[in-house]
C-alpha atoms as an extended CHARMM CRD file, in Angstrom:
* protein
*
        97  EXT
         1         1  MET       CA             -0.0910000000       -0.0300000000        0.0430000000  PROA      1               0.0000000000
         2         2  LEU       CA              1.1180000000        3.5110000000       -0.5100000000  PROA      2               0.0000000000
         3         3  VAL       CA              0.9500000000        5.9740000000        2.1820000000  PROA      3               0.0000000000
         4         4  ASP       CA              1.8890000000        9.5270000000        1.1630000000  PROA      4               0.0000000000
         5         5  ASN       CA              3.5000000000        8.0020000000       -1.8470000000  PROA      5               0.0000000000
         6         6  VAL       CA              5.5910000000        5.5580000000        0.2900000000  PROA      6               0.0000000000
         7         7  ARG       CA              5.3760000000        1.8830000000       -0.0560000000  PROA      7               0.0000000000
         8         8  THR       CA              4.1350000000        0.7550000000        3.4410000000  PROA      8               0.0000000000
         9         9  VAL       CA              3.5770000000       -2.5490000000        4.9630000000  PROA      9               0.0000000000
        10        10  ILE       CA              0.4970000000       -2.5610000000        7.0940000000  PROA      10              0.0000000000
        11        11  GLY       CA             -0.4330000000       -5.3460000000        9.5590000000  PROA      11              0.0000000000
        12        12  SER       CA             -2.6590000000       -6.2570000000       12.3130000000  PROA      12              0.0000000000
        13        13  VAL       CA             -1.3020000000       -7.9990000000       15.4320000000  PROA      13              0.0000000000
        14        14  TYR       CA             -3.0380000000       -9.6710000000       18.4300000000  PROA      14              0.0000000000
        15        15  ILE       CA             -0.9550000000      -10.7880000000       21.2820000000  PROA      15              0.0000000000
        16        16  PRO       CA             -2.7240000000      -13.1240000000       23.8110000000  PROA      16              0.0000000000
        17        17  PRO       CA             -2.5070000000      -12.1330000000       27.4940000000  PROA      17              0.0000000000
        18        18  GLY       CA              0.7770000000      -13.4630000000       29.0950000000  PROA      18              0.0000000000
        19        19  ASP       CA              2.2950000000      -14.7440000000       25.6740000000  PROA      19              0.0000000000
        20        20  ILE       CA              5.7830000000      -13.3520000000       25.9360000000  PROA      20              0.0000000000
        21        21  LYS       CA              7.0210000000      -15.7980000000       23.3060000000  PROA      21              0.0000000000
        22        22  ALA       CA              4.4320000000      -14.1290000000       20.8340000000  PROA      22              0.0000000000
        23        23  LEU       CA              6.1730000000      -10.8720000000       21.4960000000  PROA      23              0.0000000000
        24        24  ASP       CA              9.6950000000      -12.7100000000       20.5360000000  PROA      24              0.0000000000
        25        25  ILE       CA              7.9630000000      -13.8200000000       17.1840000000  PROA      25              0.0000000000
        26        26  LEU       CA              6.6290000000      -10.2410000000       16.6130000000  PROA      26              0.0000000000
        27        27  GLU       CA             10.2230000000       -8.8690000000       17.2430000000  PROA      27              0.0000000000
        28        28  SER       CA             11.5380000000      -11.4240000000       14.4290000000  PROA      28              0.0000000000
        29        29  VAL       CA              8.6950000000      -10.5920000000       11.9490000000  PROA      29              0.0000000000
        30        30  ILE       CA              9.2430000000       -6.7900000000       12.4560000000  PROA      30              0.0000000000
        31        31  GLY       CA             13.0200000000       -7.2610000000       11.7370000000  PROA      31              0.0000000000
        32        32  ARG       CA             12.5690000000       -9.3090000000        8.7510000000  PROA      32              0.0000000000
        33        33  ILE       CA             10.0010000000       -6.7340000000        7.3340000000  PROA      33              0.0000000000
        34        34  LEU       CA             12.1750000000       -3.7250000000        7.8980000000  PROA      34              0.0000000000
        35        35  LYS       CA             15.3030000000       -5.3120000000        6.2630000000  PROA      35              0.0000000000
        36        36  VAL       CA             13.2910000000       -4.9050000000        2.8740000000  PROA      36              0.0000000000
        37        37  HSD       CA             10.6480000000       -2.2190000000        3.5870000000  PROA      37              0.0000000000
        38        38  ASP       CA             11.1780000000        1.2970000000        4.9560000000  PROA      38              0.0000000000
        39        39  SER       CA              7.7290000000        1.8120000000        6.2530000000  PROA      39              0.0000000000
        40        40  LEU       CA              5.5640000000       -0.2290000000        8.6260000000  PROA      40              0.0000000000
        41        41  ILE       CA              2.2560000000        0.2540000000       10.4820000000  PROA      41              0.0000000000
        42        42  ILE       CA              1.0750000000       -2.3140000000       12.9250000000  PROA      42              0.0000000000
        43        43  CYS       CA             -2.3550000000       -1.9840000000       14.4340000000  PROA      43              0.0000000000
        44        44  MET       CA             -2.1630000000       -3.9510000000       17.5790000000  PROA      44              0.0000000000
        45        45  ASP       CA             -3.7380000000       -5.3040000000       20.6320000000  PROA      45              0.0000000000
        46        46  GLY       CA             -0.4550000000       -6.3230000000       22.7520000000  PROA      46              0.0000000000
        47        47  ASN       CA             -2.0830000000       -7.0950000000       26.0550000000  PROA      47              0.0000000000
        48        48  SER       CA              0.8510000000       -5.3470000000       27.4050000000  PROA      48              0.0000000000
        49        49  ARG       CA              0.9160000000       -2.4820000000       29.9950000000  PROA      49              0.0000000000
        50        50  ASN       CA              3.6430000000        0.1770000000       29.7840000000  PROA      50              0.0000000000
        51        51  ALA       CA              3.6010000000        3.8180000000       30.9230000000  PROA      51              0.0000000000
        52        52  LEU       CA              4.3620000000        4.8370000000       27.2300000000  PROA      52              0.0000000000
        53        53  TRP       CA              0.8420000000        4.1990000000       26.3340000000  PROA      53              0.0000000000
        54        54  ASP       CA             -1.0210000000        3.5530000000       29.6070000000  PROA      54              0.0000000000
        55        55  ASN       CA             -0.5680000000        5.8740000000       32.5490000000  PROA      55              0.0000000000
        56        56  SER       CA             -3.0220000000        3.8070000000       34.7010000000  PROA      56              0.0000000000
        57        57  CYS       CA             -0.2260000000        1.0710000000       34.8980000000  PROA      57              0.0000000000
        58        58  ILE       CA              2.0500000000        3.4240000000       36.9070000000  PROA      58              0.0000000000
        59        59  GLY       CA              2.7780000000        1.8560000000       40.2380000000  PROA      59              0.0000000000
        60        60  LEU       CA              1.5980000000       -1.7540000000       39.3420000000  PROA      60              0.0000000000
        61        61  ASN       CA              3.6130000000       -4.7570000000       40.5130000000  PROA      61              0.0000000000
        62        62  GLN       CA              6.6060000000       -5.2690000000       38.2930000000  PROA      62              0.0000000000
        63        63  ILE       CA              6.1720000000       -9.0410000000       38.3810000000  PROA      63              0.0000000000
        64        64  ARG       CA              2.6490000000       -8.7730000000       36.7110000000  PROA      64              0.0000000000
        65        65  LYS       CA              2.8510000000      -10.6910000000       33.3890000000  PROA      65              0.0000000000
        66        66  SER       CA              1.1960000000       -7.7320000000       31.5800000000  PROA      66              0.0000000000
        67        67  VAL       CA              3.8790000000       -5.2530000000       32.9750000000  PROA      67              0.0000000000
        68        68  GLN       CA              6.6050000000       -7.5530000000       31.8900000000  PROA      68              0.0000000000
        69        69  MET       CA              5.3090000000       -7.9010000000       28.4190000000  PROA      69              0.0000000000
        70        70  GLY       CA              4.9720000000       -4.0680000000       28.3590000000  PROA      70              0.0000000000
        71        71  TYR       CA              8.7870000000       -4.0280000000       28.9410000000  PROA      71              0.0000000000
        72        72  LYS       CA              9.4930000000       -6.4320000000       26.3050000000  PROA      72              0.0000000000
        73        73  LEU       CA              7.3310000000       -4.4970000000       23.8710000000  PROA      73              0.0000000000
        74        74  GLU       CA              8.9460000000       -1.1170000000       24.9000000000  PROA      74              0.0000000000
        75        75  ASP       CA             12.3050000000       -2.7640000000       23.9570000000  PROA      75              0.0000000000
        76        76  ILE       CA             10.9950000000       -3.8370000000       20.5850000000  PROA      76              0.0000000000
        77        77  ILE       CA              9.7450000000       -0.3260000000       19.8900000000  PROA      77              0.0000000000
        78        78  ASP       CA             13.1400000000        1.2550000000       20.9420000000  PROA      78              0.0000000000
        79        79  LYS       CA             15.1530000000       -1.2520000000       18.8430000000  PROA      79              0.0000000000
        80        80  TYR       CA             13.2990000000       -0.4390000000       15.7600000000  PROA      80              0.0000000000
        81        81  ILE       CA             12.5650000000        3.2050000000       16.3510000000  PROA      81              0.0000000000
        82        82  LEU       CA              8.9280000000        2.7810000000       16.2500000000  PROA      82              0.0000000000
        83        83  LEU       CA              6.1150000000        5.3780000000       17.1520000000  PROA      83              0.0000000000
        84        84  ILE       CA              3.1690000000        4.8100000000       19.3670000000  PROA      84              0.0000000000
        85        85  ASN       CA             -0.1290000000        6.3860000000       18.6770000000  PROA      85              0.0000000000
        86        86  ASN       CA             -2.2270000000        5.4130000000       21.6270000000  PROA      86              0.0000000000
        87        87  ASP       CA             -3.8990000000        7.1510000000       24.4660000000  PROA      87              0.0000000000
        88        88  GLY       CA             -4.2550000000        4.5020000000       26.6450000000  PROA      88              0.0000000000
        89        89  THR       CA             -7.9590000000        3.6030000000       25.9870000000  PROA      89              0.0000000000
        90        90  ALA       CA             -8.8370000000        0.0820000000       26.6980000000  PROA      90              0.0000000000
        91        91  THR       CA             -9.6960000000       -2.2890000000       23.8070000000  PROA      91              0.0000000000
        92        92  TYR       CA            -12.2880000000       -3.9510000000       25.9160000000  PROA      92              0.0000000000
        93        93  ARG       CA            -14.9930000000       -3.0820000000       28.4090000000  PROA      93              0.0000000000
        94        94  SER       CA            -15.7430000000       -5.0820000000       31.5030000000  PROA      94              0.0000000000
        95        95  THR       CA            -18.4560000000       -4.7360000000       33.8840000000  PROA      95              0.0000000000
        96        96  GLU       CA            -18.1910000000       -5.1220000000       37.6070000000  PROA      96              0.0000000000
        97        97  VAL       CA            -20.8010000000       -7.5240000000       39.4020000000  PROA      97              0.0000000000
């Protein structure tokens, strides 16, 4: 697809809760894509908590799997110099009983 006359790879990714190995796969795929393409857009539900995109996770226990996944995803973002476009809005709605 062309975005502003730049050939761009666009993908949609879902990472199941607690699946850090899926983040390893994502990192590998991003690396392979960026070896041959300059532009990449990922729409993603990463089930990962990090203050870069979710201020409500500040102060959460660091051993929570979602927080650990958030750190892993942050490392991937830093490694490939990716930008985040997220305001922290949850991708789900829950009700309290």
